[in-house]
ROSE-4610 file (N, C-alpha, C; in Angstrom, 1 decimal, always signed):
// ROSE-4610
residu = [X/X/X/X/X/X/X/X/X/X/X/X/X/X/X/X/X/X/X/X/X/X/X/X/X/X/X/X/X/X/X/X/X/X/X/X/X/X/X/X/X/X/X/X/X/X/X/X/X/X/X/X/X/X/X/X/X/X/X/X/X/X/X/X/X/X/X/X/X/X/X/X/X/X/X/X/X/X/X/X/X/X/X/X/X/X/X/X/X/X/X/X/X/X/X/X/X/X/X/X/X/X/X/X/X/X/X/X/X/X/X/X/X/X/X/X/X/X/X/X/X/X/X/X/X/X/X/X/X/X/X/X/X/X/X/X/X/X/X/X/X/X/X/X/X/X/X/X/X/X/X/X/X/X/X/X/X/X/X/X/X/X/X/X/X/X/X/X/X/X/X/X/X/X/X/X/X/X/X/X/X/X/X/X/X/X/X/X/X/X/X/X/X/X/X/X/X/X/X/X/X/X/X/X/X/X/X/X/X/X/X/X/X/X/X/X/X/X/X/X/X/X/X/X/X/X/X/X/X/X/X/X/X/X/X/X/X/X/X/X/X/X/X/X/X/X/X/X/X/X/X/X/X/X/X/X/X/X/X/X/X/X/X/X/X/X/X/X/X/X/X/X/X/X/X/X/X/X/X/X/X/X/X/X/X/X/X/X/X/X/X/X/X/X/X/X/X/X/X/X/X/X/X/X/X/X/X/X/X/X/X/X/X/X/X/X/X/X/X/X/X/X/X/X/X/X/X/X/X/X/X/X/X/X/X/X/X/X/X/X/X/X/X/X/X/X/X/X/X/X/X/X/X/X/X/X/X/X/X/X/X/X/X/X/X/X/X/X/X/X/X/X/X/X/X/X/X/X/X/X/X/X/X/X/X/X/X/X/X/X/X/X/X/X/X/X/X/X/X/X/X/X/X/X/X/X/X/X/X/X/X/X/X/X/X/X/X/X/X/X/X/X/X/X/X/X/X/X/X/X/X/X/X/X/X/X/X/X/X/X/X/X/X/X/X/X/X/X/X/X/X/X/X/X/X/X/X/X/X/X/X/X/X/X/X/X/X/X/X/X/X/X/X/X/X/X/X/X/X/X/X/X/X/X/X/X/X/X/X/X/X/X/X/X/X/X/X/X/X/X/X/X/X/X]
num = [1/1/1/2/2/2/3/3/3/4/4/4/5/5/5/6/6/6/7/7/7/8/8/8/9/9/9/10/10/10/11/11/11/12/12/12/13/13/13/14/14/14/15/15/15/16/16/16/17/17/17/18/18/18/19/19/19/20/20/20/21/21/21/22/22/22/23/23/23/24/24/24/25/25/25/26/26/26/27/27/27/28/28/28/29/29/29/30/30/30/31/31/31/32/32/32/33/33/33/34/34/34/35/35/35/36/36/36/37/37/37/38/38/38/39/39/39/40/40/40/41/41/41/42/42/42/43/43/43/44/44/44/45/45/45/46/46/46/47/47/47/48/48/48/49/49/49/50/50/50/51/51/51/52/52/52/53/53/53/54/54/54/55/55/55/56/56/56/57/57/57/58/58/58/59/59/59/60/60/60/61/61/61/62/62/62/63/63/63/64/64/64/65/65/65/66/66/66/67/67/67/68/68/68/69/69/69/70/70/70/71/71/71/72/72/72/73/73/73/74/74/74/75/75/75/76/76/76/77/77/77/78/78/78/79/79/79/80/80/80/81/81/81/82/82/82/83/83/83/84/84/84/85/85/85/86/86/86/87/87/87/88/88/88/89/89/89/90/90/90/91/91/91/92/92/92/93/93/93/94/94/94/95/95/95/96/96/96/97/97/97/98/98/98/99/99/99/100/100/100/101/101/101/102/102/102/103/103/103/104/104/104/105/105/105/106/106/106/107/107/107/108/108/108/109/109/109/110/110/110/111/111/111/112/112/112/113/113/113/114/114/114/115/115/115/116/116/116/117/117/117/118/118/118/119/119/119/120/120/120/121/121/121/122/122/122/123/123/123/124/124/124/125/125/125/126/126/126/127/127/127/128/128/128/129/129/129/130/130/130/131/131/131/132/132/132/133/133/133/134/134/134/135/135/135/136/136/136/137/137/137/138/138/138/139/139/139/140/140/140/141/141/141/142/142/142/143/143/143/144/144/144/145/145/145/146/146/146/147/147/147/148/148/148/149/149/149/150/150/150/151/151/151/152/152/152/153/153/153/154/154/154/155/155/155/156/156/156/157/157/157/158/158/158/159/159/159/160/160/160/161/161/161/162/162/162/163/163/163/164/164/164/165/165/165/166/166/166/167/167/167/168/168/168]
x = [+29.7/+30.7/+30.7/+30.6/+30.9/+29.9/+29.0/+27.6/+28.0/+28.4/+28.9/+30.0/+31.1/+32.4/+31.6/+30.6/+30.3/+28.8/+28.0/+26.4/+26.1/+26.8/+26.4/+26.1/+27.0/+27.1/+25.9/+25.2/+23.7/+22.8/+22.8/+21.8/+22.2/+23.5/+23.6/+23.3/+23.6/+23.3/+21.9/+20.9/+19.6/+18.9/+19.6/+19.2/+19.6/+20.9/+21.2/+20.8/+20.4/+19.6/+18.3/+17.4/+16.0/+15.6/+14.7/+14.3/+13.4/+12.7/+11.7/+12.6/+11.6/+12.4/+12.2/+13.4/+13.4/+13.7/+13.1/+13.6/+14.7/+15.8/+16.9/+16.9/+15.9/+15.9/+15.9/+16.4/+16.2/+14.8/+13.8/+12.9/+13.5/+13.0/+13.0/+11.9/+11.3/+10.2/+10.1/+8.8/+8.4/+7.9/+8.9/+8.2/+7.5/+6.4/+5.2/+5.0/+4.7/+4.3/+2.9/+2.4/+0.8/-0.1/-0.8/-1.7/-3.0/-3.9/-4.7/-4.6/-3.6/-3.6/-3.2/-3.6/-3.1/-2.6/-1.7/-0.9/-0.9/-1.5/-1.6/-0.5/-0.1/+1.5/+1.0/+1.2/+0.5/+1.7/+1.0/+1.8/+1.8/+2.8/+2.6/+2.2/+3.0/+2.2/+2.5/+2.0/+2.2/+3.7/+3.9/+5.5/+5.0/+6.2/+6.4/+6.0/+6.5/+6.5/+5.0/+4.1/+2.8/+2.0/+2.4/+1.4/+1.6/+2.9/+2.9/+2.6/+2.7/+2.5/+1.1/+1.0/-0.3/-1.5/-1.5/-2.6/-2.8/-3.8/-3.9/-4.7/-3.6/-4.0/-4.9/-4.8/-5.7/-7.1/-7.4/-8.6/-9.1/-8.3/-8.6/-8.8/-8.3/-8.3/-9.8/-10.1/-11.3/-12.8/-12.3/-13.5/-13.9/-13.2/-13.1/-13.6/-13.7/-14.1/-15.6/-15.9/-17.4/-18.2/-17.8/-18.8/-18.9/-19.8/-20.0/-19.2/-18.8/-18.3/-19.0/-18.7/-19.1/-18.5/-17.2/-16.5/-16.4/-17.3/-17.2/-17.6/-18.3/-18.3/-17.1/-16.4/-15.2/-14.0/-13.9/-13.1/-13.2/-14.5/-14.7/-14.3/-14.7/-14.2/-12.6/-11.9/-10.5/-10.1/-10.6/-10.0/-10.2/-11.3/-11.8/-10.9/-10.4/-9.6/-8.0/-7.9/-6.4/-5.5/-4.3/-3.6/-2.0/-1.0/+0.2/+0.8/+1.7/+2.3/+3.7/+3.7/+5.3/+5.3/+6.4/+6.9/+5.8/+4.8/+4.1/+2.3/+2.6/+1.9/+1.0/-0.6/-1.4/-1.9/-1.7/-2.1/-3.1/-4.3/-5.3/-5.5/-5.9/-5.6/-6.4/-7.9/-8.6/-8.1/-7.0/-6.4/-5.4/-4.6/-3.3/-3.8/-3.2/-3.3/-2.3/-3.3/-2.5/-2.1/-2.6/-2.5/-3.5/-3.3/-4.2/-5.9/-6.4/-7.9/-8.3/-7.3/-7.7/-7.0/-7.4/-7.2/-6.7/-5.8/-5.4/-6.3/-7.4/-8.4/-9.2/-9.6/-10.0/-9.3/-8.1/-7.5/-7.1/-7.1/-7.0/-8.2/-9.6/-10.6/-11.1/-10.8/-10.6/-10.0/-8.7/-8.1/-8.3/-9.0/-9.3/-11.0/-11.8/-13.1/-13.6/-12.8/-13.4/-13.1/-12.2/-11.6/-12.0/-12.8/-13.2/-14.1/-14.9/-15.9/-15.4/-14.1/-13.2/-12.5/-12.5/-12.0/-10.5/-10.2/-8.6/-8.1/-6.9/-6.1/-5.4/-4.9/-4.0/-2.5/-2.0/-1.0/-1.2/-2.4/-2.9/-2.9/-3.5/-3.5/-2.0/-1.0/+0.0/+0.9/+0.7/+1.6/+0.8/-0.3/-0.9/+0.0/+0.0/+0.5/+1.9/+2.5/+4.2/+4.8/+3.4/+3.5/+3.2/+2.7/+2.4/+3.3/+4.1/+5.3/+5.0/+5.3/+5.0/+6.3/+6.2/+7.3/+7.4/+8.3/+8.4/+9.5/+9.5/+10.8/+10.7/+9.4/+9.4/+10.1/+10.0/+10.7/+11.8/+12.7/+14.0/+14.0/+13.1/+12.8/+11.4/+11.3/+10.4/+10.3/+9.2/+8.9/+7.7/+7.7/+6.4/+5.2/+4.0/+3.2/+3.0/+3.4/+3.8/+4.1/+5.4/+6.1/+5.8/+4.7/+4.4/+2.9/+2.4/+1.3/+1.3/+1.1/+1.4/+0.7/+1.4/+0.7/-0.8/-1.3/-2.4/-3.4/-3.2/-3.9/-3.6/-3.0/-3.0/-3.9/-4.0/-5.1/-6.5/-6.4/-7.8/-8.3/-7.5/-7.6/-7.9/-7.5/-7.8/-9.4/-9.7/-11.2/-12.3/-11.8/-12.8/-12.7/-11.8/-12.0/-13.0/-12.6/-13.2/-14.7/-15.0/-16.5/-17.1/-16.5/-16.9/-17.1/-16.4/-16.5/-18.1/-18.0/-19.0/-20.8/-20.6/-21.8/-22.4/-21.3/-21.6/-22.0]
y = [-25.9/-26.1/-27.7/-28.5/-30.0/-30.6/-30.0/-30.8/-30.6/-29.7/-29.4/-30.4/-30.7/-31.4/-32.9/-33.4/-34.8/-34.7/-34.8/-34.9/-36.1/-37.1/-38.1/-37.7/-37.0/-36.6/-35.8/-35.0/-34.5/-35.5/-36.8/-37.8/-38.2/-38.5/-39.2/-38.3/-36.9/-36.0/-36.0/-36.0/-35.9/-37.3/-38.0/-39.6/-39.6/-39.2/-39.2/-37.9/-37.0/-36.1/-36.0/-36.5/-37.0/-38.1/-38.9/-40.0/-40.3/-39.8/-39.7/-39.6/-39.9/-39.6/-38.1/-37.8/-36.2/-36.2/-35.2/-35.1/-34.2/-34.6/-33.8/-32.9/-32.7/-32.1/-30.7/-29.7/-28.0/-28.1/-26.9/-26.4/-25.2/-25.4/-24.1/-23.8/-22.4/-21.7/-21.2/-21.6/-21.2/-19.7/-19.1/-17.8/-17.5/-16.9/-16.9/-15.1/-14.8/-13.4/-13.5/-12.9/-12.6/-12.3/-12.9/-13.0/-11.9/-12.1/-11.2/-10.2/-10.2/-9.4/-7.6/-6.8/-5.4/-4.6/-3.9/-3.2/-1.7/-1.1/+0.2/+0.9/+1.7/+2.4/+3.9/+4.9/+6.0/+6.5/+7.5/+8.3/+9.9/+10.4/+12.0/+12.9/+13.0/+14.0/+14.2/+14.6/+14.3/+15.3/+16.1/+16.7/+17.9/+18.7/+20.0/+20.0/+18.8/+18.9/+18.7/+17.8/+17.8/+18.8/+19.5/+20.4/+21.7/+22.1/+23.2/+22.9/+21.6/+21.5/+20.6/+20.4/+19.2/+19.2/+19.6/+19.7/+21.0/+21.4/+22.5/+21.6/+21.4/+20.5/+21.2/+22.7/+23.2/+23.1/+23.5/+22.9/+21.8/+20.8/+19.3/+18.9/+19.2/+18.9/+19.5/+20.7/+21.5/+20.8/+20.3/+19.7/+18.4/+17.7/+16.3/+16.0/+17.2/+17.0/+17.0/+15.6/+15.0/+15.5/+16.3/+16.8/+15.8/+15.7/+14.7/+15.5/+14.8/+15.5/+14.9/+15.3/+14.7/+13.2/+13.4/+12.1/+10.9/+10.9/+9.8/+8.7/+8.1/+7.0/+6.4/+7.6/+7.3/+6.7/+7.7/+7.3/+6.0/+5.7/+4.4/+3.3/+3.1/+2.3/+2.1/+3.3/+3.4/+2.5/+3.0/+2.6/+1.1/+0.9/-0.9/-1.9/-1.3/-2.1/-1.6/-0.6/-0.1/+0.0/-0.8/-0.7/-0.9/-0.5/-0.5/-1.8/-2.4/-3.7/-3.1/-3.6/-3.4/-4.7/-5.2/-6.4/-7.8/-7.9/-8.6/-8.1/-7.2/-6.7/-5.7/-5.5/-4.8/-3.8/-2.4/-1.4/-0.8/-1.0/-0.4/+1.3/+2.0/+3.5/+3.9/+3.2/+3.8/+3.9/+3.1/+3.1/+3.8/+4.4/+4.9/+6.6/+7.3/+8.7/+9.6/+10.5/+11.5/+12.8/+13.2/+14.3/+14.2/+15.1/+14.9/+14.8/+13.7/+13.6/+13.1/+13.1/+12.7/+11.3/+10.6/+9.2/+9.5/+8.5/+8.6/+8.5/+7.7/+7.3/+8.5/+9.2/+10.6/+11.7/+12.0/+12.5/+12.3/+10.9/+10.6/+10.9/+10.7/+10.8/+12.4/+13.3/+14.6/+15.0/+14.6/+14.6/+14.2/+12.8/+12.4/+12.7/+12.7/+13.1/+14.1/+15.5/+16.4/+15.9/+15.2/+14.9/+13.8/+12.6/+11.4/+11.3/+12.4/+12.1/+12.6/+13.2/+13.4/+12.4/+11.2/+9.9/+10.0/+9.6/+9.7/+8.2/+8.4/+7.0/+6.6/+5.4/+4.9/+5.8/+6.2/+7.3/+8.2/+8.9/+9.9/+9.7/+8.6/+7.8/+7.9/+7.4/+7.2/+8.5/+9.3/+10.9/+11.3/+11.1/+11.6/+10.9/+9.6/+8.9/+8.9/+9.5/+9.4/+11.0/+11.8/+13.0/+12.9/+12.0/+11.8/+11.0/+12.0/+11.3/+10.5/+9.3/+8.7/+8.7/+9.1/+8.9/+7.6/+6.8/+5.5/+5.7/+5.1/+5.0/+6.1/+6.6/+7.7/+9.1/+9.1/+10.3/+10.1/+8.9/+8.6/+8.4/+8.0/+7.7/+8.3/+8.6/+9.0/+8.6/+7.9/+7.2/+7.8/+7.9/+8.1/+7.2/+7.4/+6.4/+5.4/+5.8/+4.9/+3.9/+3.8/+2.9/+1.9/+2.0/+1.4/+0.2/+1.2/+0.6/-0.6/-2.1/-2.9/-2.5/-3.0/-2.5/-2.8/-4.0/-4.6/-3.7/-3.0/-2.0/-0.7/-0.4/+0.7/+0.6/-0.6/-0.9/-0.8/-1.6/-1.4/+0.0/+0.8/+2.1/+3.0/+2.5/+3.3/+2.8/+1.6/+0.7/+1.8/+2.0/+2.7/+4.0/+4.8/+6.1/+6.3/+5.4/+5.2/+4.7/+4.2/+3.6/+4.8/+5.6/+6.7/+7.8/+7.7/+9.0/+8.8/+7.2/+7.1/+7.0/+7.0/+7.4/+8.6/+9.7/+10.8/+11.6]
z = [+18.2/+17.8/+17.8/+18.7/+19.0/+18.0/+17.8/+17.0/+15.6/+15.1/+14.0/+13.5/+14.6/+14.0/+13.9/+14.9/+15.2/+15.2/+14.0/+14.0/+14.9/+15.0/+15.6/+17.2/+17.8/+19.0/+19.4/+18.8/+19.2/+19.3/+18.6/+18.8/+20.1/+20.5/+21.5/+22.9/+22.5/+23.6/+24.2/+23.0/+23.0/+24.2/+23.6/+24.5/+25.7/+26.1/+27.4/+28.3/+27.7/+28.7/+29.1/+28.6/+28.7/+28.6/+29.6/+29.7/+28.5/+28.0/+27.0/+25.5/+24.5/+23.0/+22.6/+22.3/+21.5/+20.3/+19.5/+18.0/+18.0/+17.6/+17.7/+16.4/+15.3/+14.5/+14.8/+14.5/+14.5/+13.7/+14.5/+13.8/+13.1/+11.8/+10.8/+10.5/+11.0/+10.5/+9.2/+8.8/+7.3/+7.2/+6.5/+6.3/+5.2/+5.1/+4.0/+3.9/+2.7/+2.9/+3.0/+3.8/+4.0/+2.9/+2.6/+1.2/+1.2/+2.4/+2.4/+3.7/+4.1/+5.3/+4.8/+5.7/+5.1/+6.2/+5.7/+6.9/+6.8/+8.0/+7.8/+8.4/+7.1/+7.2/+6.9/+7.9/+7.8/+6.9/+6.0/+5.2/+5.8/+6.4/+7.1/+6.1/+4.9/+4.1/+2.8/+1.6/+0.6/+0.0/+1.0/+0.6/-0.3/+0.0/-0.9/-2.2/-2.8/-4.5/-4.6/-4.0/-4.3/-4.1/-2.9/-2.4/-3.4/-4.0/-4.8/-6.1/-6.8/-8.3/-8.3/-7.4/-7.8/-6.6/-5.5/-4.6/-3.9/-3.7/-2.8/-1.4/-0.5/+0.8/+1.7/+1.8/+2.4/+2.0/+0.7/+0.4/+0.4/-0.1/+0.1/+1.7/+2.6/+3.7/+4.2/+4.2/+4.7/+3.8/+2.7/+1.9/+2.3/+3.0/+3.7/+5.1/+5.7/+7.3/+7.3/+7.1/+7.4/+5.9/+4.9/+4.0/+3.1/+2.2/+0.8/-0.3/-0.8/-2.3/-3.7/-4.5/-5.6/-6.4/-5.5/-5.9/-5.0/-3.9/-2.7/-3.3/-4.3/-5.0/-5.7/-6.4/-6.9/-6.1/-4.9/-3.5/-3.0/-3.2/-2.5/-3.3/-4.9/-5.4/-5.7/-5.7/-5.7/-4.6/-3.3/-1.9/-1.8/-2.2/-2.3/-3.3/-4.3/-5.1/-5.7/-5.0/-5.5/-4.3/-4.3/-3.2/-3.6/-2.6/-2.7/-2.2/-2.7/-2.6/-1.7/-0.3/+0.3/+1.0/+0.2/+0.4/+0.7/-0.3/-0.1/+0.7/+1.4/+2.3/+1.5/+1.4/+0.6/+1.6/+1.2/+2.0/+1.2/+1.0/+0.3/+0.5/-0.5/-0.4/+0.4/+0.6/+1.6/+3.2/+3.3/+4.6/+4.4/+3.4/+3.4/+3.6/+4.4/+4.8/+3.6/+3.3/+2.5/+2.8/+4.2/+5.0/+6.2/+7.3/+8.0/+8.0/+8.2/+7.9/+6.6/+5.6/+4.3/+3.8/+3.2/+2.9/+1.1/+0.7/-0.6/-1.4/-1.2/-2.2/-2.6/-1.8/-1.8/-2.7/-2.1/-2.9/-4.1/-4.7/-6.0/-7.0/-6.1/-6.5/-7.0/-6.2/-6.4/-7.5/-7.8/-8.6/-10.2/-10.3/-11.4/-11.9/-10.7/-10.9/-11.9/-11.8/-12.7/-13.9/-14.3/-15.7/-16.1/-15.3/-15.7/-17.1/-17.3/-18.5/-19.5/-19.7/-21.0/-21.3/-20.5/-20.9/-20.5/-19.1/-19.1/-19.3/-19.8/-20.4/-19.4/-19.5/-18.6/-18.4/-19.4/-19.3/-18.6/-18.4/-17.9/-16.3/-16.2/-14.8/-13.9/-15.0/-14.5/-14.2/-15.0/-15.0/-13.5/-13.1/-12.0/-10.9/-10.7/-9.9/-9.6/-10.7/-10.7/-10.0/-9.5/-9.1/-7.8/-6.9/-5.7/-5.0/-4.1/-3.3/-1.9/-1.9/-0.5/+0.4/+1.5/+2.4/+3.2/+2.9/+3.8/+4.9/+5.8/+6.7/+7.5/+8.0/+8.8/+8.0/+6.6/+5.6/+5.4/+5.5/+5.2/+3.8/+3.0/+1.7/+1.0/-0.2/-0.9/-2.0/-2.5/-3.6/-4.3/-5.6/-6.3/-6.1/-5.5/-5.5/-6.6/-8.0/-9.1/-8.9/-8.4/-7.9/-7.0/-6.3/-5.1/-5.7/-6.3/-6.8/-7.8/-7.8/-8.8/-10.2/-11.4/-12.7/-12.9/-12.0/-12.3/-11.6/-10.4/-9.8/-10.6/-11.3/-12.1/-13.4/-14.0/-15.2/-14.3/-13.1/-12.4/-12.0/-11.8/-11.3/-12.6/-13.9/-15.1/-15.3/-15.4/-15.4/-14.6/-13.4/-12.2/-12.8/-13.3/-13.4/-14.8/-15.6/-17.1/-16.7/-15.8/-15.7/-15.0/-14.1/-13.2/-14.5/-15.4/-16.5/-17.1/-17.7/-18.5/-17.8/-16.5/-15.5/-15.8/-15.4/-15.7/-16.7]
């Protein structure tokens, strides 16, 4: 309160209280969004909406318990290049849990893999991403995966699926 009313008072206080010169400027930390760091945010479940209308979780989880699937290469590419953006932090889908022992990249690979050879379009990819609920804040809020994935990653996901389809 004294310093705000009399800014010169702070300089004299610093000189009187210490024998050596002291900078009286307040240190203001610079906040920066991390550019290359990844944050591991577990997603507890896909939710009732996804289980009923989209995925058979029991079959899905059983299929990934150390077994190879025909879509491992696709899952690897998705997990390596596609991420969700959470306040500037990138959470890659290979690190994002979709259920017990199942990564989000594996779930999406199993969904897109069978239809990749018929040529999925970006609208098809977006429709699937809009059906996948992601719980945030210990379930206090649920958003579709589509809203968390940047548009450039949706385009990249489309390219990955198209490339996989051409190889098959």
